[in-house]
TIRO-2110 file (N, C-alpha, C; in Angstrom, 1 decimal):
// TIRO-2110
4.9, -78.8, 14.9, N, 1, A
3.8, -78.1, 14.6, CA, 1, A
3.9, -77.6, 13.1, C, 1, A
2.8, -77.8, 12.4, N, 2, A
2.9, -77.5, 10.9, CA, 2, A
2.3, -76.0, 10.6, C, 2, A
3.1, -75.4, 9.7, N, 3, A
2.7, -73.9, 9.4, CA, 3, A
1.4, -74.0, 8.6, C, 3, A
0.6, -73.0, 8.7, N, 4, A
-0.7, -73.1, 7.8, CA, 4, A
-0.5, -72.0, 6.9, C, 4, A
0.3, -70.8, 7.2, N, 5, A
0.6, -69.7, 6.5, CA, 5, A
2.0, -69.9, 5.8, C, 5, A
2.2, -69.8, 4.7, N, 6, A
3.5, -69.8, 4.1, CA, 6, A
3.8, -69.2, 2.7, C, 6, A
5.1, -69.1, 2.3, N, 7, A
5.2, -68.4, 1.1, CA, 7, A
6.4, -69.0, 0.4, C, 7, A
6.5, -69.8, -0.8, N, 8, A
7.8, -70.2, -1.5, CA, 8, A
8.3, -69.2, -2.1, C, 8, A
9.6, -68.9, -1.8, N, 9, A
10.2, -67.8, -2.5, CA, 9, A
10.6, -68.5, -3.9, C, 9, A
10.3, -67.7, -5.0, N, 10, A
10.8, -68.1, -6.2, CA, 10, A
12.3, -68.4, -6.4, C, 10, A
12.6, -69.4, -7.1, N, 11, A
14.3, -69.7, -7.3, CA, 11, A
14.6, -68.9, -8.5, C, 11, A
14.7, -67.7, -8.2, N, 12, A
15.1, -66.6, -9.3, CA, 12, A
16.2, -65.7, -8.9, C, 12, A
17.4, -65.6, -9.7, N, 13, A
18.5, -64.8, -9.4, CA, 13, A
18.7, -63.8, -10.5, C, 13, A
19.2, -62.5, -10.0, N, 14, A
19.4, -61.5, -11.3, CA, 14, A
18.2, -60.7, -11.4, C, 14, A
18.2, -59.8, -12.0, N, 15, A
17.3, -58.8, -12.5, CA, 15, A
17.1, -58.2, -13.8, C, 15, A
17.9, -58.9, -14.8, N, 16, A
17.9, -58.5, -16.2, CA, 16, A
16.7, -58.9, -17.1, C, 16, A
16.7, -58.3, -18.2, N, 17, A
15.6, -58.4, -19.2, CA, 17, A
15.7, -59.9, -19.8, C, 17, A
16.9, -60.4, -19.9, N, 18, A
16.9, -61.7, -20.7, CA, 18, A
16.7, -62.9, -19.6, C, 18, A
15.6, -63.8, -19.7, N, 19, A
15.3, -64.7, -18.9, CA, 19, A
16.0, -66.2, -19.4, C, 19, A
16.7, -66.7, -18.4, N, 20, A
17.3, -68.1, -18.5, CA, 20, A
16.6, -68.9, -17.5, C, 20, A
15.9, -70.1, -18.0, N, 21, A
15.2, -71.0, -17.1, CA, 21, A
16.0, -72.3, -17.2, C, 21, A
16.4, -72.9, -16.2, N, 22, A
17.0, -74.2, -16.3, CA, 22, A
16.1, -75.0, -15.5, C, 22, A
15.6, -76.2, -16.3, N, 23, A
14.8, -77.2, -15.6, CA, 23, A
15.7, -78.3, -15.1, C, 23, A
15.8, -78.5, -13.8, N, 24, A
16.8, -79.3, -13.3, CA, 24, A
16.2, -80.3, -12.2, C, 24, A
16.6, -81.5, -12.3, N, 25, A
16.2, -82.5, -11.5, CA, 25, A
17.4, -82.6, -10.4, C, 25, A
17.3, -82.6, -9.0, N, 26, A
18.2, -82.3, -8.1, CA, 26, A
19.5, -83.3, -8.1, C, 26, A
19.0, -84.6, -8.3, N, 27, A
20.2, -85.7, -8.4, CA, 27, A
20.8, -86.1, -9.7, C, 27, A
20.1, -85.7, -10.6, N, 28, A
20.5, -85.9, -12.2, CA, 28, A
22.0, -85.4, -12.3, C, 28, A
22.9, -86.0, -12.7, N, 29, A
24.4, -85.6, -12.8, CA, 29, A
24.4, -84.5, -13.8, C, 29, A
23.7, -84.4, -14.8, N, 30, A
23.7, -83.5, -15.8, CA, 30, A
23.1, -82.2, -15.3, C, 30, A
22.1, -82.2, -14.4, N, 31, A
21.5, -81.2, -14.0, CA, 31, A
22.5, -80.5, -12.8, C, 31, A
22.9, -81.4, -12.2, N, 32, A
24.0, -81.0, -11.0, CA, 32, A
25.2, -80.1, -11.7, C, 32, A
25.5, -80.7, -13.0, N, 33, A
26.7, -79.9, -13.6, CA, 33, A
26.1, -78.5, -14.1, C, 33, A
25.0, -78.5, -14.5, N, 34, A
24.3, -77.3, -14.9, CA, 34, A
24.1, -76.3, -13.7, C, 34, A
23.5, -77.0, -12.5, N, 35, A
23.4, -76.0, -11.4, CA, 35, A
24.8, -75.4, -10.8, C, 35, A
25.9, -76.2, -10.9, N, 36, A
27.0, -75.6, -10.5, CA, 36, A
27.6, -74.5, -11.3, C, 36, A
27.0, -74.3, -12.6, N, 37, A
27.5, -73.4, -13.6, CA, 37, A
26.5, -72.1, -13.5, C, 37, A
25.6, -72.0, -12.7, N, 38, A
24.6, -70.9, -12.7, CA, 38, A
25.2, -69.7, -12.1, C, 38, A
26.0, -69.9, -10.9, N, 39, A
26.6, -68.6, -10.4, CA, 39, A
27.5, -67.8, -11.3, C, 39, A
28.3, -68.8, -12.0, N, 40, A
29.2, -68.1, -13.0, CA, 40, A
28.6, -67.5, -14.0, C, 40, A
27.4, -68.1, -14.5, N, 41, A
26.8, -67.6, -15.5, CA, 41, A
26.2, -66.1, -15.1, C, 41, A
25.7, -66.0, -13.9, N, 42, A
25.1, -64.8, -13.6, CA, 42, A
26.3, -63.8, -13.4, C, 42, A
27.3, -64.2, -12.9, N, 43, A
28.5, -63.3, -12.8, CA, 43, A
29.1, -62.7, -14.2, C, 43, A
29.1, -63.9, -15.1, N, 44, A
29.8, -63.2, -16.4, CA, 44, A
28.8, -62.7, -17.2, C, 44, A
27.4, -63.0, -17.2, N, 45, A
26.6, -62.3, -18.0, CA, 45, A
26.1, -60.8, -17.4, C, 45, A
26.1, -61.0, -16.1, N, 46, A
25.8, -59.8, -15.4, CA, 46, A
24.4, -59.8, -14.9, C, 46, A
24.3, -59.6, -13.6, N, 47, A
23.0, -59.5, -12.8, CA, 47, A
21.9, -58.5, -13.5, C, 47, A
22.5, -57.5, -14.1, N, 48, A
21.5, -56.7, -14.6, CA, 48, A
21.0, -56.9, -16.0, C, 48, A
21.7, -58.0, -16.6, N, 49, A
21.5, -58.3, -17.9, CA, 49, A
20.5, -59.8, -18.1, C, 49, A
20.6, -60.5, -17.1, N, 50, A
20.0, -61.6, -17.2, CA, 50, A
19.3, -62.1, -15.7, C, 50, A
18.1, -62.8, -15.9, N, 51, A
17.5, -63.3, -14.9, CA, 51, A
17.6, -64.9, -14.9, C, 51, A
17.9, -65.6, -13.8, N, 52, A
18.0, -67.1, -13.8, CA, 52, A
16.9, -67.7, -13.1, C, 52, A
16.1, -68.5, -13.7, N, 53, A
15.1, -69.0, -12.8, CA, 53, A
15.2, -70.6, -12.9, C, 53, A
15.4, -71.2, -11.6, N, 54, A
15.6, -72.7, -11.8, CA, 54, A
14.0, -73.3, -11.5, C, 54, A
13.7, -74.0, -12.4, N, 55, A
12.4, -75.1, -12.5, CA, 55, A
13.0, -76.3, -11.9, C, 55, A
12.1, -76.8, -10.9, N, 56, A
12.5, -78.2, -10.6, CA, 56, A
11.7, -79.3, -11.4, C, 56, A
12.4, -80.2, -12.0, N, 57, A
11.9, -81.2, -12.9, CA, 57, A
12.1, -82.6, -12.2, C, 57, A
11.0, -82.9, -11.4, N, 58, A
11.2, -84.3, -10.7, CA, 58, A
10.9, -85.2, -11.8, C, 58, A
11.7, -86.2, -11.5, N, 59, A
11.8, -87.5, -12.6, CA, 59, A
11.8, -88.8, -11.9, C, 59, A
10.7, -89.6, -12.3, N, 60, A
10.4, -90.8, -11.3, CA, 60, A
11.6, -91.7, -11.4, C, 60, A
12.5, -91.8, -12.4, N, 61, A
13.6, -92.8, -12.4, CA, 61, A
14.6, -92.4, -11.4, C, 61, A
14.6, -91.2, -11.0, N, 62, A
15.4, -90.8, -9.9, CA, 62, A
14.5, -90.9, -8.7, C, 62, A
14.7, -92.0, -7.8, N, 63, A
13.8, -92.6, -6.9, CA, 63, A
13.2, -91.8, -5.9, C, 63, A
14.3, -90.8, -5.5, N, 64, A
13.8, -89.9, -4.3, CA, 64, A
13.6, -88.4, -4.8, C, 64, A
13.6, -88.4, -6.1, N, 65, A
13.3, -87.2, -6.7, CA, 65, A
12.2, -86.3, -6.1, C, 65, A
10.9, -87.0, -6.0, N, 66, A
9.9, -86.2, -5.3, CA, 66, A
10.0, -85.6, -3.9, C, 66, A
10.8, -86.5, -3.2, N, 67, A
11.1, -86.0, -1.6, CA, 67, A
12.1, -84.9, -1.6, C, 67, A
13.1, -84.9, -2.6, N, 68, A
14.0, -83.9, -2.7, CA, 68, A
13.5, -82.6, -3.1, C, 68, A
12.6, -82.7, -4.3, N, 69, A
12.1, -81.5, -4.7, CA, 69, A
11.2, -80.8, -3.6, C, 69, A
10.5, -81.7, -2.9, N, 70, A
9.7, -81.1, -1.8, CA, 70, A
10.6, -80.5, -0.7, C, 70, A
11.7, -81.0, -0.5, N, 71, A
12.4, -80.5, 0.3, CA, 71, A
13.0, -79.0, 0.1, C, 71, A
13.5, -79.1, -1.3, N, 72, A
13.9, -77.7, -2.0, CA, 72, A
12.7, -76.7, -1.8, C, 72, A
11.7, -77.1, -2.3, N, 73, A
10.5, -76.0, -2.2, CA, 73, A
10.3, -75.7, -0.5, C, 73, A
10.4, -76.6, 0.3, N, 74, A
10.1, -76.5, 1.6, CA, 74, A
11.2, -75.4, 2.3, C, 74, A
12.3, -75.6, 1.7, N, 75, A
13.6, -74.7, 2.2, CA, 75, A
13.3, -73.3, 1.6, C, 75, A
12.6, -73.0, 0.6, N, 76, A
12.2, -71.9, 0.1, CA, 76, A
11.1, -71.0, 0.9, C, 76, A
10.5, -71.7, 1.9, N, 77, A
9.6, -71.2, 2.6, CA, 77, A
10.1, -70.7, 4.0, C, 77, A
11.7, -71.1, 4.1, N, 78, A
12.2, -70.9, 5.6, CA, 78, A
12.8, -69.5, 5.3, C, 78, A
13.4, -69.1, 6.5, N, 79, A
14.1, -67.8, 6.6, CA, 79, A
15.3, -67.9, 5.7, C, 79, A
15.5, -66.8, 4.7, N, 80, A
16.6, -66.9, 3.6, CA, 80, A
16.0, -67.2, 2.2, C, 80, A
14.7, -67.9, 2.4, N, 81, A
14.1, -68.1, 1.0, CA, 81, A
14.7, -68.8, -0.1, C, 81, A
14.8, -68.3, -1.2, N, 82, A
15.5, -68.8, -2.2, CA, 82, A
17.2, -69.2, -1.8, C, 82, A
17.6, -68.4, -1.1, N, 83, A
19.0, -68.8, -0.7, CA, 83, A
19.2, -70.1, 0.2, C, 83, A
18.4, -70.2, 1.0, N, 84, A
18.1, -71.5, 1.8, CA, 84, A
17.9, -72.8, 0.8, C, 84, A
17.0, -72.5, -0.2, N, 85, A
16.6, -73.6, -1.1, CA, 85, A
17.8, -73.9, -2.0, C, 85, A
18.7, -72.9, -2.4, N, 86, A
20.0, -73.1, -3.1, CA, 86, A
21.0, -73.9, -2.2, C, 86, A
21.0, -73.6, -0.9, N, 87, A
21.8, -74.1, 0.0, CA, 87, A
21.5, -75.8, 0.0, C, 87, A
20.2, -76.1, 0.3, N, 88, A
19.8, -77.5, 0.0, CA, 88, A
20.1, -78.0, -1.3, C, 88, A
20.0, -77.6, -2.5, N, 89, A
20.3, -77.9, -3.8, CA, 89, A
21.9, -78.2, -3.8, C, 89, A
22.5, -77.2, -3.2, N, 90, A
23.9, -77.5, -3.3, CA, 90, A
24.6, -78.8, -2.3, C, 90, A
23.8, -78.8, -1.4, N, 91, A
24.3, -80.1, -0.6, CA, 91, A
23.8, -81.4, -1.2, C, 91, A
22.7, -81.4, -1.9, N, 92, A
22.3, -82.7, -2.7, CA, 92, A
23.5, -82.8, -3.7, C, 92, A
23.8, -81.7, -4.5, N, 93, A
24.9, -81.8, -5.7, CA, 93, A
26.2, -82.2, -5.2, C, 93, A
26.7, -81.8, -3.9, N, 94, A
27.7, -82.3, -3.4, CA, 94, A
27.8, -83.7, -2.8, C, 94, A
26.6, -84.4, -2.6, N, 95, A
26.5, -85.8, -2.1, CA, 95, A
25.4, -86.6, -2.8, C, 95, A
25.5, -86.7, -4.1, N, 96, A
24.4, -87.2, -5.0, CA, 96, A
24.3, -88.8, -4.5, C, 96, A
25.4, -89.3, -4.2, N, 97, A
25.3, -90.9, -3.9, CA, 97, A
24.4, -91.1, -2.7, C, 97, A
24.2, -90.0, -1.9, N, 98, A
23.5, -90.3, -0.6, CA, 98, A
21.9, -90.0, -0.8, C, 98, A
21.7, -89.7, -2.1, N, 99, A
20.1, -89.6, -2.3, CA, 99, A
19.7, -90.3, -3.6, C, 99, A
20.6, -91.1, -4.1, N, 100, A
20.3, -91.6, -5.5, CA, 100, A
20.5, -93.2, -5.4, C, 100, A
19.7, -94.0, -6.1, N, 101, A
20.0, -95.3, -6.4, CA, 101, A
21.0, -95.7, -7.5, C, 101, A
21.5, -97.0, -7.0, N, 102, A
22.6, -97.4, -8.2, CA, 102, A
21.7, -97.9, -9.3, C, 102, A
21.9, -97.2, -10.5, N, 103, A
21.5, -97.5, -11.8, CA, 103, A
19.9, -97.3, -11.8, C, 103, A
19.6, -96.4, -10.8, N, 104, A
18.2, -95.9, -10.7, CA, 104, A
17.3, -97.0, -10.2, C, 104, A
17.8, -98.3, -9.6, N, 105, A
17.1, -99.5, -9.2, CA, 105, A
17.8, -100.0, -8.0, C, 105, A
18.8, -99.8, -7.4, N, 106, A
19.3, -100.8, -6.2, CA, 106, A
20.3, -100.0, -5.6, C, 106, A
21.2, -100.6, -4.7, N, 107, A
22.1, -100.0, -4.0, CA, 107, A
21.7, -99.9, -2.5, C, 107, A
22.6, -99.2, -1.7, N, 108, A
22.5, -98.9, -0.4, CA, 108, A
21.2, -98.2, 0.0, C, 108, A
20.5, -97.2, -1.0, N, 109, A
19.4, -96.5, -0.4, CA, 109, A
18.1, -97.2, -0.6, C, 109, A
18.2, -98.4, -1.0, N, 110, A
17.0, -99.3, -1.0, CA, 110, A
16.4, -99.4, 0.2, C, 110, A
17.1, -99.3, 1.2, N, 111, A
16.6, -99.5, 2.6, CA, 111, A
16.3, -98.2, 3.3, C, 111, A
16.5, -97.2, 2.7, N, 112, A
16.3, -95.7, 3.3, CA, 112, A
14.9, -95.3, 3.2, C, 112, A
14.4, -94.6, 4.3, N, 113, A
13.0, -94.1, 4.2, CA, 113, A
13.1, -92.6, 3.8, C, 113, A
12.0, -91.9, 3.5, N, 114, A
12.1, -90.6, 3.0, CA, 114, A
12.3, -89.8, 4.4, C, 114, A
12.1, -90.3, 5.5, N, 115, A
12.5, -89.5, 6.8, CA, 115, A
13.9, -89.5, 7.0, C, 115, A
14.6, -90.6, 6.6, N, 116, A
16.2, -90.5, 6.8, CA, 116, A
16.6, -89.9, 5.6, C, 116, A
16.1, -89.8, 4.4, N, 117, A
16.5, -88.9, 3.4, CA, 117, A
16.5, -87.4, 3.7, C, 117, A
15.3, -87.1, 4.4, N, 118, A
15.3, -85.6, 5.0, CA, 118, A
16.3, -85.3, 5.9, C, 118, A
16.4, -86.3, 6.9, N, 119, A
17.5, -86.3, 7.9, CA, 119, A
18.9, -86.0, 7.4, C, 119, A
19.2, -86.8, 6.3, N, 120, A
20.6, -86.8, 5.7, CA, 120, A
20.6, -85.3, 5.0, C, 120, A
19.8, -84.8, 4.5, N, 121, A
19.8, -83.6, 3.8, CA, 121, A
19.9, -82.5, 5.0, C, 121, A
19.1, -82.6, 6.0, N, 122, A
19.4, -81.7, 7.1, CA, 122, A
20.9, -81.5, 7.6, C, 122, A
21.4, -82.8, 7.6, N, 123, A
22.8, -82.8, 8.1, CA, 123, A
23.9, -82.1, 7.2, C, 123, A
23.5, -82.5, 5.9, N, 124, A
24.4, -82.1, 5.0, CA, 124, A
24.5, -80.5, 4.7, C, 124, A
23.1, -80.0, 4.7, N, 125, A
22.8, -78.5, 4.2, CA, 125, A
22.9, -77.7, 5.5, C, 125, A
22.5, -78.2, 6.7, N, 126, A
22.3, -77.4, 7.9, CA, 126, A
21.1, -76.7, 8.0, C, 126, A
20.2, -77.1, 7.3, N, 127, A
18.8, -76.6, 7.1, CA, 127, A
17.7, -77.7, 7.7, C, 127, A
17.1, -77.2, 8.7, N, 128, A
15.9, -77.9, 9.4, CA, 128, A
14.9, -77.9, 8.4, C, 128, A
14.5, -79.3, 7.9, N, 129, A
13.5, -79.2, 6.8, CA, 129, A
12.1, -79.9, 7.2, C, 129, A
12.1, -80.6, 8.4, N, 130, A
11.1, -81.6, 8.6, CA, 130, A
9.8, -80.8, 8.8, C, 130, A
9.8, -79.8, 9.5, N, 131, A
8.5, -79.0, 9.7, CA, 131, A
7.9, -78.4, 8.5, C, 131, A
8.9, -77.7, 7.7, N, 132, A
8.6, -77.1, 6.5, CA, 132, A
8.1, -78.3, 5.5, C, 132, A
8.7, -79.2, 5.3, N, 133, A
8.4, -80.5, 4.4, CA, 133, A
7.0, -80.9, 4.7, C, 133, A
6.6, -80.7, 6.0, N, 134, A
5.1, -81.2, 6.3, CA, 134, A
4.0, -80.1, 6.0, C, 134, A
4.5, -79.0, 5.5, N, 135, A
3.3, -77.8, 5.2, CA, 135, A
2.2, -78.5, 4.6, C, 135, A
1.1, -78.2, 4.9, N, 136, A
-0.3, -78.5, 4.1, CA, 136, A
0.0, -77.8, 2.8, C, 136, A
-0.5, -78.4, 1.8, N, 137, A
-0.7, -77.7, 0.5, CA, 137, A
0.8, -77.3, -0.2, C, 137, A
1.9, -77.8, 0.5, N, 138, A
3.0, -77.4, -0.3, CA, 138, A
3.2, -78.0, -1.7, C, 138, A
2.5, -79.1, -1.9, N, 139, A
2.4, -79.7, -3.3, CA, 139, A
2.0, -78.8, -4.3, C, 139, A
1.1, -77.7, -4.0, N, 140, A
0.7, -76.8, -4.9, CA, 140, A
1.8, -76.1, -5.8, C, 140, A
2.8, -75.9, -5.1, N, 141, A
4.1, -75.2, -5.5, CA, 141, A
4.7, -76.2, -6.5, C, 141, A
5.0, -77.3, -5.9, N, 142, A
5.4, -78.6, -6.6, CA, 142, A
5.0, -78.8, -8.0, C, 142, A
3.4, -78.9, -7.9, N, 143, A
2.6, -79.1, -9.1, CA, 143, A
2.9, -77.9, -10.1, C, 143, A
3.1, -76.7, -9.7, N, 144, A
3.2, -75.5, -10.5, CA, 144, A
4.5, -75.8, -11.2, C, 144, A
5.4, -76.1, -10.6, N, 145, A
6.9, -76.4, -11.4, CA, 145, A
6.6, -77.5, -12.5, C, 145, A
5.8, -78.6, -12.2, N, 146, A
5.6, -79.7, -13.0, CA, 146, A
4.6, -79.3, -14.3, C, 146, A
3.6, -78.5, -14.0, N, 147, A
2.7, -78.1, -14.9, CA, 147, A
3.4, -77.1, -16.0, C, 147, A
4.1, -76.3, -15.4, N, 148, A
5.0, -75.1, -16.2, CA, 148, A
5.9, -76.0, -17.2, C, 148, A
6.5, -76.9, -16.7, N, 149, A
7.5, -77.8, -17.7, CA, 149, A
6.6, -78.4, -18.5, C, 149, A
5.5, -79.2, -18.3, N, 150, A
4.8, -79.7, -19.3, CA, 150, A
4.1, -78.7, -20.4, C, 150, A
3.5, -77.6, -19.9, N, 151, A
3.2, -76.7, -20.7, CA, 151, A
4.2, -76.1, -21.8, C, 151, A
5.4, -76.2, -21.2, N, 152, A
6.5, -75.9, -22.4, CA, 152, A
7.1, -77.1, -23.1, C, 152, A
6.5, -78.2, -22.8, N, 153, A
7.1, -79.5, -23.6, CA, 153, A
8.3, -80.1, -23.0, C, 153, A
8.5, -79.8, -21.8, N, 154, A
9.8, -80.2, -21.3, CA, 154, A
9.7, -81.6, -20.5, C, 154, A
10.3, -82.5, -20.8, N, 155, A
10.2, -83.8, -20.2, CA, 155, A
11.4, -84.3, -19.5, C, 155, A
12.4, -83.6, -19.7, N, 156, A
13.8, -84.2, -19.3, CA, 156, A
14.7, -83.1, -18.8, C, 156, A
15.5, -83.5, -17.9, N, 157, A
16.5, -82.5, -17.3, CA, 157, A
18.0, -82.9, -17.6, C, 157, A
18.8, -81.7, -17.6, N, 158, A
18.4, -80.4, -17.9, CA, 158, A
17.9, -80.2, -19.2, C, 158, A
16.8, -79.1, -19.0, N, 159, A
16.4, -78.5, -20.3, CA, 159, A
16.6, -77.0, -20.1, C, 159, A
17.0, -76.1, -21.0, N, 160, A
17.1, -74.7, -20.9, CA, 160, A
16.1, -74.0, -21.8, C, 160, A
15.5, -72.8, -21.2, N, 161, A
14.9, -72.0, -22.1, CA, 161, A
15.4, -70.4, -21.9, C, 161, A
15.3, -69.8, -23.0, N, 162, A
15.6, -68.4, -23.1, CA, 162, A
14.6, -67.6, -23.4, C, 162, A
14.0, -66.7, -22.7, N, 163, A
13.0, -65.9, -23.0, CA, 163, A
11.6, -66.7, -23.5, C, 163, A
11.5, -67.8, -22.8, N, 164, A
10.3, -68.8, -23.1, CA, 164, A
10.4, -69.7, -24.3, C, 164, A
11.7, -69.7, -24.8, N, 165, A
11.9, -70.6, -25.9, CA, 165, A
12.8, -71.7, -25.6, C, 165, A
12.4, -73.0, -25.7, N, 166, A
13.4, -74.1, -25.4, CA, 166, A
14.7, -74.1, -26.5, C, 166, A
15.8, -74.2, -25.8, N, 167, A
17.1, -74.1, -26.5, CA, 167, A
17.6, -75.5, -26.6, C, 167, A
17.2, -76.3, -27.5, N, 168, A
17.6, -77.7, -27.9, CA, 168, A
19.2, -77.9, -28.1, C, 168, A
19.8, -76.8, -28.3, N, 169, A
21.3, -76.9, -28.5, CA, 169, A
22.1, -76.5, -27.3, C, 169, A
21.4, -76.4, -26.4, N, 170, A
22.1, -75.9, -25.1, CA, 170, A
22.4, -77.2, -24.3, C, 170, A
23.5, -77.4, -23.7, N, 171, A
23.8, -78.6, -22.9, CA, 171, A
24.5, -78.2, -21.5, C, 171, A
24.3, -79.0, -20.6, N, 172, A
25.3, -78.8, -19.3, CA, 172, A
26.5, -79.1, -19.5, C, 172, A
27.0, -79.8, -20.7, N, 173, A
28.4, -79.8, -20.9, CA, 173, A
29.1, -78.5, -21.7, C, 173, A
28.3, -77.7, -21.9, N, 174, A
28.8, -76.4, -22.6, CA, 174, A
29.5, -75.5, -21.6, C, 174, A
30.6, -74.9, -22.0, N, 175, A
31.3, -73.8, -21.3, CA, 175, A
30.3, -72.7, -20.9, C, 175, A
30.5, -72.1, -19.7, N, 176, A
29.5, -70.9, -19.3, CA, 176, A
29.7, -69.8, -20.5, C, 176, A
30.9, -69.6, -20.9, N, 177, A
30.9, -68.6, -22.0, CA, 177, A
30.2, -68.9, -23.1, C, 177, A
29.7, -70.0, -23.4, N, 178, A
28.9, -70.3, -24.5, CA, 178, A
27.4, -70.0, -24.3, C, 178, A
27.2, -70.3, -22.9, N, 179, A
25.7, -69.8, -22.4, CA, 179, A
25.7, -68.4, -22.7, C, 179, A
26.6, -67.6, -22.2, N, 180, A
26.6, -66.2, -22.0, CA, 180, A
26.4, -65.7, -23.5, C, 180, A
27.2, -66.4, -24.5, N, 181, A
27.0, -65.9, -25.9, CA, 181, A
25.6, -66.3, -26.5, C, 181, A
25.0, -67.2, -26.1, N, 182, A
23.7, -67.6, -26.6, CA, 182, A
22.7, -66.7, -25.9, C, 182, A
22.9, -66.2, -24.6, N, 183, A
21.9, -65.4, -23.9, CA, 183, A
22.1, -63.7, -24.5, C, 183, A
23.3, -63.6, -24.5, N, 184, A
23.6, -62.1, -24.9, CA, 184, A
24.1, -61.7, -26.2, C, 184, A
24.4, -63.0, -27.0, N, 185, A
24.9, -62.6, -28.4, CA, 185, A
25.9, -61.7, -28.6, C, 185, A
27.0, -61.5, -27.4, N, 186, A
28.0, -60.6, -27.8, CA, 186, A
29.3, -61.4, -27.5, C, 186, A
END
C-alpha cells in the first residue's frame, strides 16, 4: 500500500551559522569520497559552527542515478528520517559496483532491473524502501534538488557551496582540515 501523506526529512546536520552544501551523486566515486568526509567535517568544525546540507545531484551518465536518488529521498520519509537516508547513502558508498555500470555503459548491471536495484539496496542498508519508493509525488522532492542545483549553476558532482557561494577551489580530494579552514578561516 502506498502512503498518500509523507514528509521528506531534509538531509541536514549540525546547527551552526555557516552553511556547507555538498551536491553529491550517490555512485560517483568523487561524491562518495566527499560523503565519507562529512561526519569528520562536522566533528572537526563543530556542530554549533556549521550546518551541512546534502543536495542530491542526479547525473544521467550514472545509469541508475535516478533510481538511487529516489531511494535516498524515499528513505528520508521513513522512521529515522535523514539518518535513515544517510544509512542508504552509506550502503551505496560501500558497494558502488552493485549500483553502477562499467565505464557508464556496460557490465553486469546491464541486465538488472530497477526493482532488483531497490532490493539490493534494501539488503545492503537494512532499510525497506519499496513502499516509500512508490509514494505518489515523491518526485517533487527530487525535482527540488535538481532545480536548486540548476539555479545555483551546478551541473556536476561533487560541487560545494559555502553560504550560498559555489567553491570552485574545493575538491573531494582535499583533507577535511582544509575544508574546516575554508569554512571557519581559523
